[in-house]
MIVEXMI-607940 format. One record per residue: x, y, z of N, C-alpha, C, CB in turn; residue in one letter. Coordinates in steps of 0.001 Angstrom, whole numbers, always signed. Glycine has a CB too. Layout:
BEGIN
+---------+---------+---------+---------+---------+---------+---------+---------+---------+---------+---------+---------+------+
|      nu |      nv |      nw |     cau |     cav |     caw |      cu |      cv |      cw |     cbu |     cbv |     cbw | rest |
+---------+---------+---------+---------+---------+---------+---------+---------+---------+---------+---------+---------+------+
|       X |       Y |       Z |       X |       Y |       Z |       X |       Y |       Z |       X |       Y |       Z |    A |
...
+---------+---------+---------+---------+---------+---------+---------+---------+---------+---------+---------+---------+------+
This chain:
BEGIN
+---------+---------+---------+---------+---------+---------+---------+---------+---------+---------+---------+---------+------+
|      nu |      nv |      nw |     cau |     cav |     caw |      cu |      cv |      cw |     cbu |     cbv |     cbw | rest |
+---------+---------+---------+---------+---------+---------+---------+---------+---------+---------+---------+---------+------+
|   +9401 |  -42550 |   -9992 |  +10263 |  -42000 |  -10166 |  +10343 |  -41264 |  -11331 |  +11009 |  -42663 |   -9979 |    M |
|  +10151 |  -40255 |  -12094 |  +10263 |  -39641 |  -13323 |  +11223 |  -40306 |  -13958 |  +10512 |  -38286 |  -13292 |    A |
|  +10981 |  -40509 |  -15141 |  +11721 |  -41050 |  -16349 |  +13177 |  -39778 |  -16708 |  +10346 |  -41175 |  -17848 |    E |
|  +14571 |  -40427 |  -16458 |  +15329 |  -39302 |  -17184 |  +15717 |  -39443 |  -18545 |  +16502 |  -39022 |  -16544 |    D |
|  +15039 |  -38364 |  -19128 |  +14801 |  -38529 |  -20657 |  +15989 |  -38224 |  -21198 |  +13699 |  -37653 |  -21305 |    V |
|  +16859 |  -37623 |  -20840 |  +17926 |  -36988 |  -20906 |  +19153 |  -38318 |  -21354 |  +18086 |  -36140 |  -19421 |    V |
|  +18986 |  -39089 |  -19718 |  +19642 |  -40330 |  -20022 |  +19279 |  -41504 |  -21051 |  +19674 |  -40858 |  -18927 |    A |
|  +17987 |  -41313 |  -21457 |  +17727 |  -42077 |  -22326 |  +18204 |  -41521 |  -24206 |  +16202 |  -42286 |  -21931 |    G |
|  +18097 |  -40319 |  -23939 |  +18792 |  -39451 |  -25181 |  +20228 |  -40501 |  -25665 |  +19415 |  -37547 |  -24473 |    I |
|  +21213 |  -40197 |  -24207 |  +22456 |  -40154 |  -24239 |  +22702 |  -41737 |  -24787 |  +23073 |  -39667 |  -22809 |    V |
|  +21926 |  -42349 |  -24082 |  +21877 |  -44334 |  -24465 |  +21757 |  -44008 |  -25993 |  +20073 |  -45621 |  -23710 |    E |
|  +20454 |  -43875 |  -26418 |  +20251 |  -43994 |  -27599 |  +22038 |  -43461 |  -28520 |  +18739 |  -43010 |  -27834 |    Q |
|  +22386 |  -42259 |  -28392 |  +23272 |  -41701 |  -28962 |  +24655 |  -42639 |  -28901 |  +23320 |  -40386 |  -28383 |    W |
|  +24734 |  -43325 |  -27786 |  +25928 |  -44507 |  -27356 |  +25635 |  -45536 |  -28314 |  +25846 |  -45215 |  -25676 |    A |
|  +24233 |  -45911 |  -28368 |  +24112 |  -47024 |  -29439 |  +24108 |  -47173 |  -30687 |  +23329 |  -47491 |  -29381 |    R |
|  +23785 |  -45816 |  -31013 |  +23997 |  -45312 |  -32561 |  +25555 |  -45059 |  -33109 |  +23208 |  -43825 |  -32717 |    E |
|  +26310 |  -44140 |  -32226 |  +27402 |  -43451 |  -32609 |  +28399 |  -44134 |  -31062 |  +27014 |  -41483 |  -32828 |    R |
|  +28563 |  -45146 |  -31281 |  +29383 |  -45353 |  -30066 |  +30897 |  -44619 |  -30133 |  +29542 |  -46970 |  -29874 |    P |
|  +31336 |  -43868 |  -31052 |  +32541 |  -43005 |  -31309 |  +32418 |  -42056 |  -30848 |  +32919 |  -42722 |  -32434 |    D |
|  +30994 |  -41372 |  -30195 |  +31047 |  -40076 |  -29910 |  +31054 |  -40294 |  -28425 |  +29916 |  -39176 |  -30540 |    L |
|  +31299 |  -39305 |  -27671 |  +31051 |  -39076 |  -26238 |  +29755 |  -38054 |  -25801 |  +32406 |  -38480 |  -25685 |    D |
|  +28835 |  -38832 |  -25611 |  +27455 |  -38049 |  -25485 |  +27142 |  -37762 |  -23939 |  +26155 |  -38979 |  -26160 |    A |
|  +28519 |  -37772 |  -23144 |  +28058 |  -37839 |  -21736 |  +28030 |  -36277 |  -21160 |  +29116 |  -38853 |  -20828 |    G |
|  +28543 |  -35237 |  -21758 |  +28053 |  -33680 |  -22021 |  +26999 |  -33746 |  -21761 |  +28118 |  -32996 |  -23286 |    P |
|  +26204 |  -34008 |  -22502 |  +24637 |  -33804 |  -22720 |  +23467 |  -34332 |  -21375 |  +24287 |  -34778 |  -24191 |    M |
|  +24556 |  -35213 |  -20211 |  +23712 |  -35650 |  -19304 |  +23946 |  -34002 |  -18343 |  +24221 |  -37385 |  -18556 |    L |
|  +24793 |  -33208 |  -18689 |  +24809 |  -32093 |  -17574 |  +24328 |  -30964 |  -18408 |  +26354 |  -31765 |  -16813 |    I |
|  +24582 |  -30909 |  -19881 |  +24155 |  -29765 |  -20445 |  +22557 |  -29941 |  -20843 |  +25099 |  -29445 |  -21658 |    V |
|  +22162 |  -31234 |  -21100 |  +20646 |  -31391 |  -21637 |  +19943 |  -31436 |  -20248 |  +20306 |  -32903 |  -22668 |    G |
|  +20360 |  -31910 |  -19148 |  +19664 |  -32045 |  -17834 |  +19566 |  -30777 |  -17097 |  +20352 |  -33032 |  -16964 |    R |
|  +20649 |  -29849 |  -17560 |  +20419 |  -27994 |  -17424 |  +19510 |  -27119 |  -17977 |  +21446 |  -27266 |  -17914 |    L |
|  +19133 |  -27541 |  -19071 |  +18189 |  -27259 |  -20089 |  +16757 |  -27515 |  -19993 |  +18564 |  -27862 |  -21095 |    Q |
|  +16890 |  -28903 |  -19377 |  +15509 |  -29401 |  -18939 |  +15163 |  -29091 |  -17926 |  +15285 |  -30579 |  -18889 |    R |
|  +16106 |  -28658 |  -16722 |  +15533 |  -28047 |  -15521 |  +15322 |  -26486 |  -15769 |  +16503 |  -28314 |  -14259 |    L |
|  +16232 |  -26232 |  -16403 |  +15583 |  -24546 |  -16622 |  +14117 |  -24346 |  -16979 |  +16332 |  -23749 |  -17918 |    A |
|  +13535 |  -25541 |  -18208 |  +12417 |  -25375 |  -18378 |  +11588 |  -25545 |  -17466 |  +12158 |  -25865 |  -19159 |    H |
|  +11733 |  -26862 |  -16363 |  +11039 |  -27133 |  -15290 |  +10795 |  -26392 |  -14414 |  +11378 |  -27889 |  -14816 |    L |
|  +12323 |  -25876 |  -14154 |  +11931 |  -24649 |  -12743 |  +11021 |  -23153 |  -13455 |  +13941 |  -23849 |  -11866 |    V |
|  +11145 |  -22921 |  -14299 |  +10564 |  -21666 |  -15081 |   +8974 |  -21860 |  -15126 |  +11214 |  -21557 |  -16729 |    D |
|   +8550 |  -23291 |  -15052 |   +7033 |  -23568 |  -14952 |   +6715 |  -23672 |  -14067 |   +6481 |  -24433 |  -15414 |    G |
|   +7723 |  -23604 |  -12723 |   +7119 |  -23509 |  -11437 |   +7433 |  -22091 |  -10933 |   +7641 |  -24633 |  -10462 |    R |
|   +7932 |  -21269 |  -11720 |   +8271 |  -19879 |  -11023 |   +7029 |  -18484 |  -11502 |  +10089 |  -19434 |  -11650 |    L |
|   +7160 |  -18891 |  -12939 |   +6188 |  -18106 |  -13534 |   +4840 |  -18026 |  -12947 |   +6068 |  -18505 |  -14761 |    R |
|   +4225 |  -18996 |  -12571 |   +2777 |  -18573 |  -12106 |   +2639 |  -17923 |  -11016 |   +1935 |  -19566 |  -11917 |    P |
|   +3776 |  -17573 |   -9890 |   +3838 |  -16532 |   -8937 |   +3771 |  -15446 |   -9338 |   +4756 |  -16505 |   -8259 |    L |
|   +4319 |  -14906 |  -10196 |   +4625 |  -13760 |  -10536 |   +3529 |  -13246 |  -11776 |   +6117 |  -13826 |  -10881 |    F |
|   +2599 |  -14506 |  -12822 |   +1814 |  -14105 |  -13545 |    +470 |  -13801 |  -12338 |   +1684 |  -15161 |  -14784 |    A |
|    +310 |  -14564 |  -11497 |    -627 |  -14055 |  -10545 |    -750 |  -12843 |   -9825 |    -633 |  -14747 |   -9769 |    A |
|    +448 |  -12311 |   -9768 |    +904 |  -10285 |   -9351 |    +606 |   -9679 |  -10807 |   +3191 |   -9776 |   -8839 |    A |
|     +23 |  -10369 |  -11718 |    -132 |   -9583 |  -13022 |   +1442 |   -9148 |  -13776 |   -1056 |   -8109 |  -12595 |    D |
|   +2171 |   -9794 |  -13250 |   +3956 |   -9637 |  -13632 |   +4025 |  -10577 |  -15026 |   +5271 |  -10474 |  -12112 |    L |
|   +4766 |  -10302 |  -16018 |   +5099 |  -11100 |  -17301 |   +6451 |  -11180 |  -16871 |   +4817 |  -10417 |  -18875 |    A |
|   +6915 |  -12528 |  -17714 |   +8136 |  -12887 |  -17658 |   +9262 |  -11635 |  -17437 |   +8309 |  -13647 |  -18872 |    N |
|  +10258 |  -11923 |  -16761 |  +11202 |  -10913 |  -16022 |  +10974 |   -9221 |  -15478 |  +12271 |  -10857 |  -16961 |    G |
|   +9436 |   -9189 |  -15565 |   +9431 |   -8126 |  -14900 |   +9831 |   -7905 |  -13055 |   +8155 |   -7800 |  -15273 |    D |
|   +9335 |   -9111 |  -12322 |   +9821 |   -9096 |  -11007 |  +11217 |   -8760 |  -11208 |   +9601 |  -10397 |  -10235 |    F |
|  +12223 |   -9483 |  -11886 |  +13465 |   -9183 |  -12062 |  +13793 |   -7776 |  -11917 |  +13823 |   -9635 |  -13202 |    D |
|  +13322 |   -6848 |  -12530 |  +13058 |   -5277 |  -12514 |  +13200 |   -4781 |  -11273 |  +11699 |   -4845 |  -12969 |    V |
|  +11979 |   -5362 |  -10568 |  +11738 |   -5143 |   -9351 |  +12692 |   -5557 |   -8104 |  +10633 |   -5648 |   -9270 |    L |
|  +13179 |   -6460 |   -8168 |  +14056 |   -6852 |   -7247 |  +15517 |   -6374 |   -7478 |  +13968 |   -8234 |   -7178 |    A |
|  +15853 |   -6012 |   -8584 |  +16939 |   -5443 |   -8707 |  +17177 |   -4003 |   -7887 |  +17052 |   -5362 |  -10051 |    A |
|  +15969 |   -3073 |   -8311 |  +15572 |   -1947 |   -7886 |  +15469 |   -1938 |   -6000 |  +14167 |   -1722 |   -8730 |    L |
|  +14859 |   -2877 |   -5431 |  +14584 |   -3146 |   -4039 |  +15871 |   -3609 |   -3498 |  +13441 |   -4180 |   -3816 |    R |
|  +16838 |   -4659 |   -3818 |  +17691 |   -5066 |   -3427 |  +18775 |   -4167 |   -3068 |  +17880 |   -5852 |   -4103 |    R |
|  +18576 |   -3069 |   -4305 |  +19718 |   -1805 |   -4418 |  +19767 |    -874 |   -2784 |  +19074 |    -499 |   -5949 |    G |
|  +18432 |    -969 |   -2364 |  +18425 |    -249 |   -1113 |  +17820 |   +1312 |   -1253 |  +19945 |    -243 |    -575 |    G |
|  +17401 |   +1845 |    -500 |  +16633 |   +3236 |    -254 |  +17490 |   +3986 |   -1361 |  +16739 |   +3993 |   +1515 |    E |
|  +17202 |   +4716 |   -2322 |  +15609 |   +5013 |   -2300 |  +15080 |   +4215 |   -3298 |  +15153 |   +6545 |   -2580 |    P |
|  +15902 |   +3237 |   -3340 |  +15213 |   +1793 |   -4499 |  +15162 |   +2573 |   -6205 |  +12889 |   +1201 |   -3880 |    F |
|  +16185 |   +3059 |   -6595 |  +16420 |   +3974 |   -7959 |  +17635 |   +3243 |   -8701 |  +16873 |   +5753 |   -7585 |    H |
|  +17330 |   +3588 |   -9907 |  +18431 |   +3280 |  -10951 |  +18160 |   +3539 |  -12194 |  +18822 |   +2002 |  -10990 |    A |
|  +19463 |   +3656 |  -12843 |  +19328 |   +3942 |  -14609 |  +18816 |   +3209 |  -15257 |  +20391 |   +4026 |  -15404 |    R |
|  +17823 |   +3124 |  -16422 |  +17323 |   +1868 |  -16924 |  +18787 |   +1173 |  -17736 |  +15856 |   +2196 |  -18044 |    P |
|  +19498 |   +2045 |  -18250 |  +20750 |   +1296 |  -18633 |  +21489 |    +511 |  -17646 |  +21669 |   +2180 |  -19134 |    T |
|  +21731 |   +1065 |  -16264 |  +22417 |    +143 |  -15233 |  +21287 |    -987 |  -15362 |  +22670 |    +858 |  -13518 |    D |
|  +20108 |    -993 |  -15188 |  +18955 |   -2176 |  -14793 |  +19209 |   -3131 |  -16194 |  +16977 |   -1450 |  -14629 |    L |
|  +19587 |   -2523 |  -17520 |  +19872 |   -3464 |  -18534 |  +21152 |   -4217 |  -18524 |  +19792 |   -2834 |  -19692 |    S |
|  +22227 |   -3624 |  -18190 |  +23308 |   -4296 |  -17774 |  +23235 |   -5194 |  -16880 |  +24094 |   -3611 |  -17426 |    R |
|  +23063 |   -4622 |  -15329 |  +22808 |   -5782 |  -14239 |  +21832 |   -6905 |  -14405 |  +22367 |   -5190 |  -13037 |    S |
|  +20708 |   -6890 |  -15719 |  +19908 |   -8076 |  -15793 |  +20065 |   -8606 |  -16978 |  +18572 |   -7904 |  -15549 |    L |
|  +21221 |   -8209 |  -17482 |  +21678 |   -8745 |  -18643 |  +20773 |   -8680 |  -19981 |  +21966 |  -10053 |  -18314 |    L |
|  +20015 |   -7780 |  -19981 |  +19247 |   -7644 |  -21286 |  +19105 |   -6581 |  -21829 |  +18123 |   -8006 |  -21270 |    V |
|  +18444 |   -6196 |  -23207 |  +18697 |   -5410 |  -23644 |  +17620 |   -4075 |  -23481 |  +19008 |   -5935 |  -24672 |    T |
|  +18433 |   -2733 |  -23688 |  +17310 |   -1802 |  -23006 |  +15916 |   -1940 |  -23871 |  +17840 |     -77 |  -22997 |    T |
|  +16054 |   -1935 |  -24759 |  +14909 |   -2363 |  -25433 |  +13681 |   -3467 |  -24370 |  +15621 |   -3199 |  -26821 |    G |
|  +14504 |   -4384 |  -23835 |  +13588 |   -5224 |  -23081 |  +13368 |   -4290 |  -21962 |  +14144 |   -6708 |  -22652 |    A |
|  +14400 |   -3607 |  -21240 |  +14125 |   -2896 |  -20016 |  +12906 |   -1717 |  -20194 |  +15543 |   -2231 |  -19541 |    I |
|  +12790 |   -1330 |  -21327 |  +12019 |     -70 |  -21479 |  +10686 |    -957 |  -21409 |  +12329 |    +975 |  -22980 |    T |
|  +10146 |   -2029 |  -21808 |   +9385 |   -2652 |  -22072 |   +8635 |   -2924 |  -21051 |   +9770 |   -3427 |  -22622 |    K |
|   +9686 |   -3382 |  -20003 |   +9262 |   -3836 |  -18670 |   +8864 |   -2757 |  -18050 |  +10238 |   -4521 |  -17876 |    R |
|   +9776 |   -1388 |  -18060 |   +9070 |    -490 |  -17254 |   +7983 |     +40 |  -17586 |   +9678 |    +381 |  -16968 |    L |
|   +7689 |    +121 |  -18697 |   +6206 |    +730 |  -19238 |   +5226 |    -157 |  -18706 |   +5984 |    +788 |  -20946 |    D |
|   +5577 |   -2068 |  -18652 |   +4406 |   -2340 |  -17743 |   +4480 |   -2296 |  -16203 |   +3967 |   -3608 |  -18042 |    R |
|   +5642 |   -2147 |  -15866 |   +5249 |   -1652 |  -14042 |   +5096 |    -186 |  -14151 |   +6699 |   -1975 |  -12655 |    L |
|   +5175 |    +484 |  -14733 |   +4531 |   +2044 |  -14489 |   +3258 |   +2137 |  -14895 |   +5235 |   +3213 |  -15253 |    Q |
|   +2854 |   +1343 |  -15348 |   +1321 |    +811 |  -15902 |    +593 |    +234 |  -14640 |   +1421 |    -541 |  -17190 |    A |
|   +1233 |    -512 |  -14035 |    +779 |   -1035 |  -12932 |    +764 |    -314 |  -11534 |   +1418 |   -2082 |  -12865 |    L |
|   +1892 |    +723 |  -11950 |   +1936 |   +1611 |  -10379 |   +3024 |   +1156 |   -9315 |    +406 |   +1394 |   -9488 |    G |
|   +3844 |    +278 |  -10119 |   +5022 |    -165 |   -9492 |   +6429 |    +538 |   -9099 |   +5289 |   -1040 |  -10193 |    L |
|   +6201 |   +1469 |  -10576 |   +7573 |   +2317 |  -10639 |   +7149 |   +3551 |  -11530 |   +8976 |   +1403 |  -11389 |    V |
|   +8031 |   +4114 |  -10976 |   +8005 |   +5636 |  -11294 |   +8896 |   +6198 |  -12005 |   +8036 |   +6372 |  -10292 |    E |
|   +9339 |   +7067 |  -13339 |  +10256 |   +7551 |  -13920 |  +10474 |   +8749 |  -13680 |  +10186 |   +7379 |  -14959 |    R |
|  +11889 |   +9535 |  -13416 |  +12118 |  +10826 |  -12850 |  +13202 |  +11281 |  -14182 |  +12815 |  +10778 |  -11052 |    D |
|  +13422 |  +12509 |  -14208 |  +14606 |  +13120 |  -14682 |  +15403 |  +13144 |  -13700 |  +14490 |  +14352 |  -15216 |    S |
|  +16657 |  +12618 |  -13901 |  +17868 |  +12576 |  -13183 |  +18948 |  +13496 |  -13237 |  +18356 |  +11564 |  -13421 |    A |
|  +18841 |  +14310 |  -14482 |  +19049 |  +15839 |  -14422 |  +18609 |  +17132 |  -14539 |  +19555 |  +16010 |  -14873 |    D |
|  +17473 |  +17018 |  -14686 |  +16414 |  +18143 |  -14267 |  +16221 |  +18657 |  -15688 |  +16973 |  +19428 |  -13071 |    G |
|  +17065 |  +18105 |  -16831 |  +16269 |  +18920 |  -18029 |  +16168 |  +17407 |  -19410 |  +17584 |  +20770 |  -18713 |    D |
|  +15173 |  +16393 |  -18068 |  +14801 |  +15340 |  -19254 |  +15567 |  +14265 |  -19640 |  +14684 |  +15936 |  -20422 |    G |
|  +17168 |  +14788 |  -19952 |  +17610 |  +13759 |  -20882 |  +18177 |  +12256 |  -19758 |  +19043 |  +14585 |  -21971 |    R |
|  +18769 |  +12656 |  -18909 |  +18893 |  +11335 |  -17819 |  +17482 |  +10658 |  -16925 |  +19984 |  +11911 |  -16547 |    G |
|  +17513 |   +9822 |  -17269 |  +16010 |   +8993 |  -16669 |  +16206 |   +8480 |  -15565 |  +15405 |   +7763 |  -17469 |    K |
|  +15810 |   +8042 |  -14237 |  +15588 |   +7259 |  -13486 |  +14636 |   +6462 |  -13256 |  +15733 |   +7632 |  -12853 |    T |
|  +14680 |   +5387 |  -12668 |  +13421 |   +4500 |  -12339 |  +13469 |   +4275 |  -10750 |  +13458 |   +2943 |  -13202 |    V |
|  +12114 |   +4341 |  -10438 |  +12217 |   +4082 |   -8902 |  +11072 |   +3192 |   -8300 |  +12190 |   +5477 |   -8128 |    R |
|  +10984 |   +2268 |   -7372 |  +10136 |   +1689 |   -7258 |   +8904 |   +2653 |   -6269 |  +10717 |    +433 |   -6835 |    L |
|   +7806 |   +2694 |   -6617 |   +7064 |   +3381 |   -6022 |   +6673 |   +2837 |   -4214 |   +5942 |   +3421 |   -7053 |    T |
|   +5931 |   +3368 |   -3384 |   +5686 |   +2596 |   -2278 |   +4931 |   +1286 |   -2247 |   +5124 |   +3348 |   -1513 |    P |
|   +4002 |    +950 |   -3656 |   +3209 |    +234 |   -3896 |   +4321 |   -1085 |   -4459 |   +2107 |    +956 |   -4802 |    H |
|   +5257 |    -595 |   -5136 |   +6081 |   -1624 |   -5434 |   +6939 |   -2326 |   -4808 |   +6583 |   -1379 |   -6120 |    G |
|   +7014 |   -1349 |   -3696 |   +8142 |   -1779 |   -2275 |   +7577 |   -2631 |   -1957 |   +8463 |    -887 |    -939 |    V |
|   +6449 |   -2335 |   -1909 |   +5646 |   -3483 |    -958 |   +5288 |   -5047 |   -1574 |   +4105 |   -2804 |    -577 |    A |
|   +4811 |   -4682 |   -2845 |   +4889 |   -5865 |   -3517 |   +6082 |   -6579 |   -3797 |   +4375 |   -5695 |   -4537 |    T |
|   +7008 |   -5859 |   -4117 |   +8300 |   -6485 |   -4113 |   +9135 |   -7414 |   -2857 |   +9039 |   -5394 |   -4394 |    T |
|   +8770 |   -6949 |   -1615 |   +8989 |   -7483 |    -506 |   +7831 |   -8578 |     +15 |   +9194 |   -6379 |    +342 |    D |
|   +6764 |   -8276 |    -479 |   +5589 |   -9603 |    -588 |   +5979 |  -10789 |   -1544 |   +4046 |   -9036 |   -1247 |    R |
|   +6651 |  -10570 |   -2656 |   +6946 |  -11374 |   -3806 |   +7991 |  -12087 |   -3584 |   +7129 |  -10706 |   -4945 |    L |
|   +9165 |  -11361 |   -2899 |  +10261 |  -11910 |   -2931 |  +10263 |  -13319 |   -1683 |  +11308 |  -10661 |   -2724 |    I |
|   +9498 |  -12858 |    -560 |   +9274 |  -14079 |    +325 |   +8319 |  -15265 |     -72 |   +8768 |  -13587 |   +1569 |    A |
|   +7728 |  -15340 |   -1045 |   +7066 |  -16408 |   -1721 |   +8277 |  -16887 |   -2651 |   +5646 |  -15921 |   -2540 |    V |
|   +8586 |  -15835 |   -3109 |   +9598 |  -16623 |   -4282 |  +10772 |  -17170 |   -3630 |  +10212 |  -15589 |   -5516 |    H |
|  +11190 |  -17032 |   -2803 |  +11952 |  -17891 |   -1902 |  +11748 |  -18891 |   -1094 |  +12376 |  -17372 |   -1281 |    L |
|  +10497 |  -19130 |    -910 |   +9768 |  -20089 |    -581 |   +9417 |  -21061 |   -1005 |   +9121 |  -19861 |    -380 |    A |
|   +9075 |  -20716 |   -2465 |   +8750 |  -21509 |   -3524 |  +10407 |  -22279 |   -4077 |   +7889 |  -20416 |   -4737 |    N |
|  +11235 |  -21612 |   -4070 |  +12392 |  -21620 |   -4801 |  +13003 |  -23173 |   -3548 |  +13387 |  -19679 |   -4850 |    E |
|  +12831 |  -22597 |   -2568 |  +13162 |  -23676 |   -1182 |  +12518 |  -25006 |   -1408 |  +12481 |  -23094 |    +388 |    G |
|  +11265 |  -24741 |   -1755 |  +10520 |  -26096 |   -2061 |  +11398 |  -26593 |   -3129 |   +8867 |  -25978 |   -2567 |    R |
|  +11503 |  -25821 |   -4197 |  +12261 |  -26730 |   -5630 |  +13312 |  -27106 |   -5345 |  +12588 |  -26038 |   -6989 |    L |
|  +14359 |  -26984 |   -4400 |  +15328 |  -27834 |   -4340 |  +15352 |  -28742 |   -2868 |  +16562 |  -26996 |   -4602 |    V |
|  +14152 |  -29089 |   -2139 |  +13982 |  -29627 |   -1074 |  +14309 |  -31023 |   -1471 |  +12717 |  -29342 |    -495 |    S |
|  +14626 |  -31334 |   -2615 |  +14629 |  -33272 |   -2795 |  +16248 |  -33229 |   -2486 |  +14100 |  -34226 |   -4893 |    G |
|  +16963 |  -32342 |   -2284 |  +18635 |  -32425 |   -1636 |  +18914 |  -32202 |    -596 |  +19568 |  -31685 |   -2062 |    L |
|  +19709 |  -32491 |    +228 |  +20377 |  -32086 |   +1600 |  +20782 |  -30871 |   +1304 |  +21579 |  -32951 |   +2162 |    T |
|  +21328 |  -30611 |   +2367 |  +21800 |  -28926 |   +2547 |  +23089 |  -29185 |   +1841 |  +22039 |  -28159 |   +4369 |    A |
|  +23963 |  -30487 |   +2312 |  +25330 |  -30603 |   +1559 |  +25333 |  -30694 |     +46 |  +26045 |  -31823 |   +2023 |    E |
|  +24167 |  -31061 |    -161 |  +23853 |  -31160 |   -1969 |  +23753 |  -29789 |   -2581 |  +22249 |  -31950 |   -2410 |    E |
|  +22913 |  -29123 |   -1608 |  +22888 |  -27851 |   -2372 |  +23833 |  -27176 |   -2216 |  +21947 |  -27076 |   -2179 |    R |
|  +24341 |  -26990 |    -927 |  +26037 |  -26311 |   -1289 |  +26818 |  -26749 |   -2226 |  +27041 |  -26450 |    -247 |    D |
|  +27161 |  -28015 |   -2513 |  +27730 |  -29037 |   -3429 |  +27422 |  -28352 |   -4862 |  +27001 |  -30627 |   -3218 |    R |
|  +26276 |  -28278 |   -5137 |  +25695 |  -27988 |   -6352 |  +25671 |  -26660 |   -7151 |  +24573 |  -28289 |   -6165 |    L |
|  +25351 |  -25686 |   -5532 |  +25955 |  -24320 |   -5955 |  +26955 |  -23991 |   -6210 |  +25879 |  -23565 |   -5378 |    Q |
|  +27704 |  -24815 |   -5671 |  +29440 |  -24410 |   -6139 |  +29801 |  -25006 |   -7501 |  +30714 |  -25137 |   -4981 |    E |
|  +29272 |  -26065 |   -8014 |  +29646 |  -26293 |   -9019 |  +29254 |  -25833 |  -10374 |  +29620 |  -27196 |   -8905 |    L |
|  +27725 |  -25189 |  -10025 |  +27301 |  -24576 |  -11243 |  +27845 |  -22855 |  -10916 |  +25429 |  -24853 |  -11494 |    L |
|  +28333 |  -22665 |  -10004 |  +29032 |  -21167 |  -10355 |  +30581 |  -21493 |  -10811 |  +29056 |  -20009 |   -8823 |    G |
|  +31118 |  -22385 |  -10329 |  +32388 |  -23039 |  -11748 |  +32224 |  -22996 |  -12956 |  +32703 |  -24462 |  -11870 |    R |
|  +31088 |  -23598 |  -13078 |  +30752 |  -23845 |  -14785 |  +30497 |  -22749 |  -15096 |  +29563 |  -24771 |  -15334 |    L |
|  +29555 |  -21780 |  -14347 |  +29445 |  -20371 |  -14840 |  +30432 |  -19355 |  -15092 |  +28764 |  -19821 |  -14110 |    A |
|  +31077 |  -19652 |  -14280 |  +32548 |  -19024 |  -14277 |  +33156 |  -19058 |  -15285 |  +33422 |  -19514 |  -13479 |    E |
|  +33744 |  -20606 |  -15894 |  +34320 |  -21174 |  -16743 |  +33599 |  -20778 |  -17935 |  +34447 |  -22467 |  -16475 |    S |
|  +32603 |  -20864 |  -18265 |  +31899 |  -20571 |  -19545 |  +31979 |  -18994 |  -19969 |  +30352 |  -21024 |  -19383 |    L |
|  +31926 |  -17970 |  -18659 |  +32300 |  -16630 |  -19122 |  +33435 |  -16472 |  -19279 |  +31978 |  -15682 |  -18447 |    E |
|  +34416 |  -17093 |  -18623 |  +35492 |  -16674 |  -18931 |  +35864 |  -17037 |  -20318 |  +36305 |  -17043 |  -18037 |    R |
|  +35824 |  -18171 |  -20727 |  +35700 |  -18465 |  -21984 |  +35133 |  -18068 |  -23278 |  +35422 |  -19169 |  -21872 |    D |
|  +34282 |  -17382 |  -22978 |  +33810 |  -16269 |  -23747 |  +32613 |  -17365 |  -24793 |  +35358 |  -15293 |  -24695 |    G |
+---------+---------+---------+---------+---------+---------+---------+---------+---------+---------+---------+---------+------+
C-alpha cells in the first residue's frame, strides 16, 4: 500500500505543535494530492489526441449542450469557470485542429458563436467514452456505496465553500 504522505505530515505537526488541530489537513491535503494524481492519469488520454489541458472541457461543453453543438465564447467561459482569454486560446487550438468553427451570430461579425465540426463531434464522442471508462478505473477501488457517499460529501463540501465565498 502506498504511503499516506498527508497523514505523515499531520503526525509531524501533532508532535511539533500539539496545540494546533492539523486534522483538516487530512481532508484538504488529501484533496490536493488526489487532484494531482488524478490529473496525471487523465491528461495522457487528451495529450494523445493532441489536446492541451482544458481543450476537452470546451469540446465536452459544446457536445453535451446538444445539437447544433454551439455556444458563445462568453457562455463557455462562464460555464467552465475560466477567463475569456483562456477560452480564446483553447478555441484557437481547437479550430487549428479542425474540431470547432467560429461563426458570426448576428450577421455583422460582432457576435461570435463557436460550434463543433463533424470531426469535433466524432472526436468528442470517442474521447468521452474512453474518458469515462478511465474515470471508472480511477474510482474502482471504492465500492458503489462508498462512491455514492463520497460524491455526496464532496458535493456538500463544494456547496459550503461556494456559499461561504
